[in-house]
Every structure is written in structure tokens, then in C-alpha cells.
C-alpha positions as CSV (number, residue, x, y, z in Angstrom):
1,M,-0.1,-0.1,0.0
2,P,1.3,3.4,-1.1
3,V,1.9,6.0,1.5
4,P,0.6,9.5,1.4
5,Q,3.8,11.6,0.2
6,I,2.4,14.7,2.5
7,V,4.6,16.4,4.8
8,T,1.9,17.4,7.9
9,I,3.1,20.1,10.6
10,V,1.4,20.8,13.9
11,G,2.6,23.3,15.7
12,Y,1.0,24.1,20.3
13,M,1.0,27.4,21.4
14,T,-0.6,29.0,23.8
15,V,-2.2,32.5,23.4
16,P,-2.6,34.7,26.2
17,E,-6.1,36.7,26.6
18,A,-3.9,39.4,25.9
19,H,-2.9,38.7,22.4
20,A,-5.9,36.5,21.1
21,D,-6.9,39.2,18.6
22,A,-3.6,39.6,17.5
23,F,-3.3,36.3,17.0
24,R,-6.2,35.6,15.3
25,K,-5.6,38.6,12.6
26,N,-2.0,37.1,11.7
27,C,-3.8,33.4,11.9
28,A,-6.1,34.9,8.8
29,D,-2.5,36.7,7.2
30,M,-1.2,33.6,7.2
31,I,-4.2,32.0,5.6
32,E,-3.8,35.2,3.2
33,L,-1.1,33.7,1.5
34,R,-1.8,30.5,0.6
35,S,-3.2,31.8,-2.6
36,Q,0.9,31.9,-3.5
37,E,1.3,28.2,-2.5
38,S,0.4,25.8,-5.0
39,G,1.9,23.5,-2.7
40,H,-0.1,24.2,0.5
41,L,-2.9,22.0,0.6
42,A,-4.4,22.0,3.8
43,S,-4.4,24.2,6.7
44,A,-6.6,24.7,10.2
45,Y,-6.7,26.8,13.5
46,S,-8.3,25.5,16.0
47,F,-9.0,27.2,19.5
48,S,-9.7,26.0,23.6
49,A,-11.3,27.6,25.9
50,D,-8.1,28.2,28.0
51,G,-5.8,29.9,25.3
52,T,-4.1,26.7,23.7
53,V,-4.8,26.8,19.9
54,V,-3.2,24.2,17.8
55,S,-2.3,24.8,13.7
56,R,-2.5,21.8,11.6
57,E,-0.8,22.3,7.9
58,D,-0.4,19.8,4.8
59,Y,1.7,20.5,2.2
60,D,3.2,18.3,-1.3
61,S,7.0,18.6,-1.0
62,V,9.6,20.0,1.8
63,D,9.8,22.4,-0.8
64,A,6.7,24.0,-0.7
65,V,7.4,24.1,2.9
66,I,10.2,26.2,2.7
67,R,8.4,28.3,0.5
68,H,5.6,28.9,2.9
69,M,8.3,29.9,5.9
70,E,9.9,32.0,3.2
71,L,6.5,33.6,2.0
72,G,5.4,34.2,5.9
73,S,8.4,34.7,8.1
74,H,7.3,38.0,8.7
75,I,3.8,37.0,10.1
76,F,6.2,34.2,12.0
77,E,8.2,36.5,13.5
78,S,5.2,38.5,14.9
79,T,3.2,36.0,16.1
80,Q,6.7,34.3,18.5
81,S,5.9,37.5,20.5
82,L,2.6,36.8,20.9
83,V,1.9,33.7,21.7
84,R,4.4,30.6,23.4
85,I,5.1,27.5,21.5
86,T,5.0,24.5,23.4
87,G,5.4,22.5,20.6
88,V,5.9,21.2,16.6
89,E,5.6,17.9,15.0
90,L,7.0,17.3,11.7
91,H,5.2,14.4,10.0
92,G,5.7,12.5,6.8
93,P,8.3,10.1,5.0
94,A,11.4,10.2,6.3
95,A,13.1,11.1,3.5
96,E,11.2,14.5,3.0
97,L,11.8,14.7,6.9
98,E,15.7,14.6,7.2
99,K,15.8,17.6,4.8
100,L,13.2,19.7,7.5
101,R,15.8,19.2,10.4
102,D,18.5,22.2,10.2
103,L,15.5,24.4,9.4
104,F,13.2,23.3,11.8
105,S,15.9,22.5,14.8
106,G,15.4,25.8,17.1
107,M,11.8,24.9,17.6
108,S,12.7,21.2,18.7
109,P,10.2,19.6,17.0
110,G,9.1,16.0,16.8
111,F,9.7,13.9,13.8
112,F,7.3,11.1,13.2
113,V,7.7,9.1,10.0
114,T,4.2,7.9,8.3
115,E,4.4,4.2,7.7
116,F,0.3,3.8,6.5
117,G,-2.9,6.2,5.6
118,F,-4.7,7.5,2.4
119,R,-5.3,10.8,0.7
120,K,-8.3,11.5,-1.7
């Protein structure tokens, strides 16, 4: 059975109430960039009542991840001043994940090799 060649990034953050509106604006700004990113397949930001946020993004390749990081770097820099990043996970084929080790090294991500799955 073929394994999906998708790279997924999952980010975990805590957003203080005082920064909630500014953070939501940054989320909307990041989603606006998606029109410039043909390899960005999906993105979602989920919020809990206690200020915890989970960000999920799917890409068709490492090149698409790198393009996203370049296009949105100014928004990500602003976001870092608004939140506390509590975790990052990278999911995908082993060879693709290896290409991301240096790019994400400052965030101490967890790496998860995709072995089973499907995508419609």
C-alpha cells in the first residue's frame, strides 16, 4: 500500500487573552498567503477555551514547506511575540523529514515518519 507523500506540521501554542485578537489576525494573514502557495494543501487553527491553539498544515513536498516559511516569515516573527510555542511535530516520509531538520532545529520538533495512510 503506498504511503501519502504529504508533509504535515502540527504546532501547539498558548495564547494569552491579551494577545488573542492580534494572534487571530496573524492566522487570517497566514491563510491569505495560501493563494501564493500551490503546494500548501490544507491549514487549520483550532482554539480551546483555555488559550491553547493547535495549528495543522499539510504540504505536498518539503519545497512547499520551505516556500511557506519564506513567504510567511514576517507573520511568524510577529506571532512568536504573541504566543508561547509549546510543541512542534513534523509528520511525513523519512527522506522528506530529514530535509527539514536544520530548518526546524530551533523549535526542537518531534519527527514522525508516516508509514500508513491515504489521501483522497
